N, C-alpha and C positions, 0 to 999 in steps of 0.2 A: 574032740581034737581033730579027727580025720575030716569031719565035716568042715571045720574052720579052714584047714589047709586046702581042701577041695575048692571052697569058695574063693580063697585067696589066689590060688592058681588060676581059676577061671577068670577072676578080675584082672590079673596081670596079663593073661593071654589076650583078653578082649582089648585091654588098653594098648598093648603092642600092635595088635591088628589095626585098631583105629588110627594110631599115630602113623603107622607105615602107609596105610591107605591115604591118609590126609597129606602126608609129606610128599609121596611119590606121584599121586594122581591129581589131587585138587590143589596141592600146595597150600592148604588152608592152615597148616601148622607153621608155615613159613612166612615171614615178612621181612624182605631185605632192608638193611639199615641204610638210611639216608643221613649223612652228616650235615650239620647246619651249613647252608650255603644259599645266599640270596639269589644266585643264578638260576635256581630251579624255577623261579617265577618270571624269568625274563620272557617277554612276549613282544613280537614285532608290532609296529604301527602300520596298518594297512592303508593303502591309497590307490585309487584308480587313475590310470594314465588317460589323459584327455585326447592325446593325438596332436595337441597344439604345442609348438615349440618356437623359441625365439632365434636360435642359431640358424644360419643359412647353411645348406648342404653344398659342399664343393665337389664331392665325388661319392660314388657308391661302390664298395668292394665286396666281392663274394667270399665268404668264409664258411666252407662246408655247407653250402646251400642257404646260408643266412646273408641277407643284404645288410652290409655294415655301412652306415652313413659317415662320411668324413666331414666334419664341420669346416666351414669356410675359414681359411687361415691356418688350418692344420694339415699335416702330411702323414703318410703311413709307410711302413716298411714291413714286408712279409718275412717271416722267419723261414729260412731254408731247411731247418732241421725239425720243425714242429708246425702243426696247424695253428699258427698264431699271427696276430697283427700287432705291431707297435704303432700306436697313433700318437703323434707328438706335435707340439708347437715350438718347443725349444728344448734344450737339455734338461731343464727343470720341470717343464710341463709336458708330461706324457702319461699314457696308460697302456696296459697290455691286455689284449683281448685274445683268449685262447679257446680252442674247441676241445671238448672231452667226451668220450663215449661213456654211456651209463655204466656204473659199476655197482651192481646190487649189494645191499648191506643186510645183515652182517656178513662179512667175508669169512673164509674158512678159519682164519685165526681167532675169530670170536666164538667158535664153537666150544672152546674150553673156558670161556669167560664165566666166572662165578660171582654171585652176589654175596656180599658180606652179610652174615646173619642168617643165611638159609642155604645150606650146602646142596639141597635138592632143587633149588630154584635155578634150573638150567635152561638154555635157549630152547624154546618150543615155539617156533614161528610158523604160521600156516604157509606163508610164501615169502620169498625174498622181497625185500623192500627196494624200490628204485631210488636213485639219488634224489629225485624230486620229492618222493615220500619222506625221505630222511630229512631234507631241508624243511618241509612243511611241518613235521613234528618237532624238529628242533626249534623252530621259530614260533610255534603256537602251543605245544603241549607243555603244561606246567604241573607243579606238584599238586595244585588244587584240583587237577583233573583225575588224580588217582582214585581208585575205588578198591573195594575188597577183592574184586576179581581182576585187578590190573595185571597185565602180562609182563613177561620178561622184557619185551620190546619197549614198553613204556618206562620201565625202570632204567633200561639201557639208555634211552633218550635223556632222562634226567641226569644220569651219570655223565654222559657225553657233553651235556651243556656246560659242565664245570670246566671242560677243556676248550671246547669250541668257542665259547663266548668270553674266555678269559681276556680281561682288559678292554672288552668292547664297551663303547659309550653310547651307541645308538644302534637300534635294529629297525629295519624297514622292509616292508613287503609291498611289491607293486604288481598290479594286474592290468593288462591292456587287451586290445583286440587280438594281438598276435604273439605277445610274450607274457611271461610271469617271471619276476625277479625277486631275489632275497639279498639283502644288503647288510653287511656289518661295517660299522665305522669305528675307528680306533683313535685314541690319543697317542700320537707317535712318541710322546715323552715317556709313556709307561708301557708301551708294547716292545718287549725285548726282541728285536730282529735286526738282521744285517741291513735290511732296507726299511726305511721309515714309511711303511705302508699305512695309509690312513683309510683306504676304502677297499673292501673286498666284496664282490658280488658273484652270485650264481644266477645266470640268466637262462631261462628255458623257452626258446622260441617254439611256437607250435609246429613249425616246419620240421624240426629235428628231434623234438622230445620223443623218447626219454633222454637223448643226448643233450648236451648243454654247453654253454659258454661261461667262462669265468672272466672277470674284470678285476684287475688290481692296479692301484695307483697310489702315489704319494701326494697327489694334488689335494689341497684343502679347499674345495669349492663344491659345496652340496648342490647349489643351483645348477652348475654345469652338468653334473651327472644326472640330475633329475631331467634336464633338458635333453641329454644324450639318450636316455631311456625313452623319452617321448619320441625322438627322431627314429630310434630303432623300431619302436612299435608301429609308428606310422608308415615307415618305409617297407616293412614286411607285411603290412595289411593290404597293400596294393596288389 
């Protein structure tokens, strides 16, 4: 009987040791729960900018070191309270271009973020991720890319997709000689917002990266924005 309890105690002790080591060090006993959501597989369509554009340039304005082309027939107004440009044709046709400094992710508030299904699966990131790295992973990392050794960051990206791409109907990625851009397109009928935003972009000009520009607009004209990115890329390649 003593031998039985000895081996039972040894087995339990060994089991606890293995589980603790696995959960705290390698996290092999933990696998965060991902609820069914099609957005985990959202992936952007990539295209290269040619540098060719159909719009004529009326003027070029500097926005924090970036040359912003103003199409012919359009005007611009600088914001006195923020590094931003309102580029407009009339009251209904306008878009806002703003400058932002890089904000590494995850921020301090994410340090206490926990994954459902694995209490020990805590943020362990080798280095802070830049805004550009965040956008790259959001637009290209999918659930199919997960592996047995996937990190907290990769699960965080999948979780964030569920919010970031809510109501998005199109994702695009552009690369040119002088810029890289990530675009979300929305159906204003289903996107609950005060403003009927149909296009949101994060634009990373080589001149200011890791800082970046954002573009938001209510205009429903894909061809116009494709052309604007071509102009922006060509203007800043000179």
